[in-house]
Every structure is written in structure tokens, then in C-alpha cells.
Backbone as CSV, one residue per row, in Angstrom:
resi,resn,N_x,N_y,N_z,CA_x,CA_y,CA_z,C_x,C_y,C_z
1,MET,0.517,-1.187,0.026,0.257,0.137,0.023,0.595,0.955,-0.051
2,ARG,1.828,1.222,0.872,2.767,2.315,0.941,3.361,2.574,-0.342
3,LYS,3.918,1.556,-0.693,5.054,1.870,-2.020,3.860,2.369,-3.333
4,LYS,2.455,2.125,-3.609,1.601,2.353,-4.231,1.253,3.746,-4.398
5,ILE,1.345,4.569,-2.984,1.409,6.177,-2.764,2.841,6.400,-3.080
6,VAL,3.693,6.212,-2.835,5.129,6.745,-3.377,4.977,6.665,-4.639
7,LYS,4.494,5.761,-5.565,4.902,5.751,-6.628,3.473,7.039,-7.484
8,GLN,2.363,6.921,-6.734,1.866,8.254,-7.307,2.455,9.490,-7.159
9,VAL,2.927,9.799,-5.830,3.419,10.785,-5.437,4.137,11.003,-6.440
10,ILE,5.417,10.067,-6.725,6.523,10.287,-7.582,5.966,10.932,-9.018
11,PHE,5.345,9.898,-9.540,4.360,9.974,-10.916,3.807,11.716,-11.190
12,TYR,3.162,11.680,-9.926,2.036,13.322,-9.871,3.212,14.645,-9.979
13,ALA,4.553,14.411,-9.147,5.805,15.257,-9.113,6.453,15.301,-10.310
14,CYS,6.758,14.295,-10.862,7.437,14.441,-12.334,6.265,14.813,-13.461
15,LEU,4.765,14.779,-13.223,4.291,15.256,-14.405,3.863,17.070,-13.872
16,LEU,4.322,17.329,-13.002,4.442,18.679,-12.823,5.578,19.080,-12.750
17,GLY,6.487,18.329,-13.108,7.653,18.914,-13.484,8.155,19.036,-14.716
18,ILE,7.194,18.389,-15.508,7.337,17.846,-17.162,6.864,19.796,-17.199
19,TRP,5.165,19.513,-16.785,4.745,20.911,-17.317,5.549,22.163,-16.834
20,GLN,6.152,21.986,-15.756,7.025,23.545,-15.280,8.085,23.653,-16.491
21,ALA,8.593,22.401,-17.175,10.006,22.502,-17.761,8.989,23.055,-19.318
22,VAL,7.910,22.616,-19.441,7.350,23.081,-21.076,7.191,24.719,-20.903
23,VAL,6.669,24.897,-19.821,6.509,26.402,-19.751,7.727,27.200,-19.667
24,ILE,8.775,26.755,-18.730,10.023,27.246,-19.084,10.597,27.637,-20.515
25,LEU,10.615,26.305,-20.991,10.665,26.317,-22.763,10.236,27.195,-23.788
26,LYS,9.042,27.539,-23.104,8.017,28.635,-23.379,7.627,28.021,-25.038
27,VAL,7.763,26.473,-24.864,6.686,25.885,-26.150,5.640,26.778,-26.741
28,TRP,4.724,27.041,-25.734,3.431,27.519,-25.956,3.526,29.310,-25.390
29,PRO,2.890,30.217,-25.792,2.766,31.429,-25.281,1.764,31.240,-23.713
30,GLU,2.438,31.776,-22.826,1.750,31.501,-21.509,-0.013,31.967,-21.629
31,TYR,0.112,32.517,-22.176,-1.730,32.944,-22.091,-2.244,31.767,-22.626
32,ILE,-1.456,30.874,-23.532,-2.293,29.309,-23.907,-2.270,28.271,-22.633
33,PHE,-0.641,28.226,-22.288,-0.427,27.673,-21.615,0.462,27.857,-20.429
34,PRO,-0.273,28.318,-19.244,0.376,28.433,-17.986,0.323,27.953,-17.062
35,GLY,1.990,28.016,-16.276,2.593,27.134,-15.500,1.687,27.181,-14.377
36,PRO,2.366,25.440,-14.227,1.415,24.870,-12.333,1.548,26.663,-11.140
37,VAL,2.004,27.105,-11.246,2.251,28.309,-9.957,0.947,29.137,-10.342
38,LYS,0.871,29.711,-11.585,-0.388,30.601,-12.482,-1.046,29.946,-12.111
39,VAL,-1.804,28.552,-12.332,-2.752,27.974,-12.145,-3.128,27.947,-11.185
40,LEU,-2.283,27.706,-10.199,-2.932,27.754,-8.558,-3.045,28.935,-7.983
41,GLU,-2.409,30.139,-8.302,-2.380,31.546,-7.825,-4.344,31.885,-8.343
42,THR,-4.707,31.219,-9.555,-5.694,31.710,-10.020,-6.693,31.518,-9.422
43,LEU,-7.020,29.789,-9.212,-7.776,29.264,-8.586,-7.962,29.414,-7.151
44,SER,-6.884,29.829,-6.415,-6.996,30.133,-5.413,-7.751,31.803,-5.153
45,ALA,-7.256,32.600,-6.035,-8.041,33.674,-6.311,-9.690,33.515,-6.327
46,GLY,-9.974,32.528,-7.376,-11.242,32.519,-7.671,-12.055,31.941,-6.908
47,PHE,-11.621,31.248,-5.802,-12.039,30.966,-4.822,-12.692,31.839,-3.763
48,LYS,-11.514,32.282,-3.464,-11.254,33.655,-2.499,-12.584,34.273,-2.460
49,ASP,-12.687,34.824,-4.131,-13.701,36.218,-4.454,-14.910,35.258,-5.114
50,SER,-15.324,34.056,-4.715,-16.197,33.436,-4.875,-16.779,33.040,-6.942
51,SER,-15.970,33.756,-7.115,-16.191,33.694,-8.901,-16.366,31.668,-9.349
52,PHE,-15.437,31.244,-9.274,-15.638,29.601,-9.537,-16.812,29.180,-9.270
53,ILE,-17.605,29.679,-7.561,-18.517,29.321,-7.178,-19.876,29.739,-7.899
54,VAL,-19.888,30.671,-8.600,-20.505,31.323,-9.373,-21.033,30.289,-10.686
55,ALA,-19.459,30.263,-11.087,-19.203,29.744,-12.732,-19.584,28.145,-12.490
56,ILE,-19.646,27.540,-11.132,-19.413,25.997,-11.206,-20.821,26.015,-11.002
57,GLY,-21.748,27.123,-10.599,-23.978,27.303,-10.392,-23.830,27.723,-11.950
58,VAL,-23.521,28.322,-12.511,-23.872,28.537,-13.697,-23.965,26.856,-14.846
59,SER,-22.793,26.246,-14.617,-22.687,25.434,-15.511,-23.485,24.271,-15.020
60,LEU,-23.548,24.206,-13.831,-24.353,23.175,-13.347,-26.130,23.075,-13.808
61,ARG,-26.342,24.422,-13.734,-27.544,25.118,-14.430,-27.799,25.132,-15.876
62,ARG,-27.150,24.567,-16.677,-26.908,24.869,-18.141,-27.283,23.140,-18.280
63,ILE,-26.245,22.184,-17.548,-26.406,20.913,-17.223,-27.369,20.418,-17.753
64,ALA,-28.324,21.088,-16.495,-29.556,20.730,-15.790,-30.489,20.700,-17.261
65,ILE,-30.737,22.442,-17.540,-31.596,22.344,-18.511,-31.505,21.649,-19.717
66,GLY,-30.198,21.400,-20.480,-29.828,20.578,-21.147,-30.687,19.134,-20.697
67,TYR,-29.942,18.499,-19.858,-30.447,17.313,-19.089,-32.265,17.368,-19.613
68,GLY,-32.780,18.056,-18.768,-33.858,18.322,-18.996,-34.446,17.880,-20.877
69,ILE,-34.249,19.201,-21.358,-34.616,19.122,-22.575,-33.813,17.785,-23.563
70,SER,-33.283,17.108,-22.758,-33.168,15.289,-23.762,-33.568,14.847,-23.329
71,ILE,-34.368,14.609,-21.861,-35.483,14.007,-21.440,-36.811,14.323,-22.383
72,CYS,-37.196,15.649,-22.382,-38.761,15.892,-23.103,-38.361,15.278,-24.575
73,ILE,-37.037,15.513,-25.153,-37.288,15.075,-26.474,-37.176,13.443,-26.830
74,GLY,-36.757,12.925,-25.652,-36.465,11.370,-25.983,-37.602,10.778,-25.236
């Protein structure tokens, strides 16, 4: 069990390392492919000002409307 967790942590650490390396090498512009630190900062800011909660609510509403329409048509 412990080996499995260690392997998963190493895998995700390598994944983050590759992500950061791609950002450092500037394979794509930062506005298309931001780094993990920038994504974490934006995620944190979105939860602090509740904009993500509102966006999640809007998305769930759209899903419910689409699902309701599909049930009526089906």
C-alpha cells in the first residue's frame, strides 16, 4: 500500500515537473499554456472571491437545462 502511494506521488511530481519544464522552454505562449504556479494562484483567487462558485453554479444549471431538454425530446 505504501509503495503504491509513493509511486503515485512520484508520478504526479514528475508530471508537474514536465509541465513546468514546458512552460520554461516557452513551447507555447503563457496565455495558452500557463505554468502550475499561475494556475494555482488563479484557482486560489477564484475561490477567495467566489467567482468559481458562481461559475460552477451556472455550469450545473446549463447541464440541468440540457438534460431536461433531452429527457423531454427522448
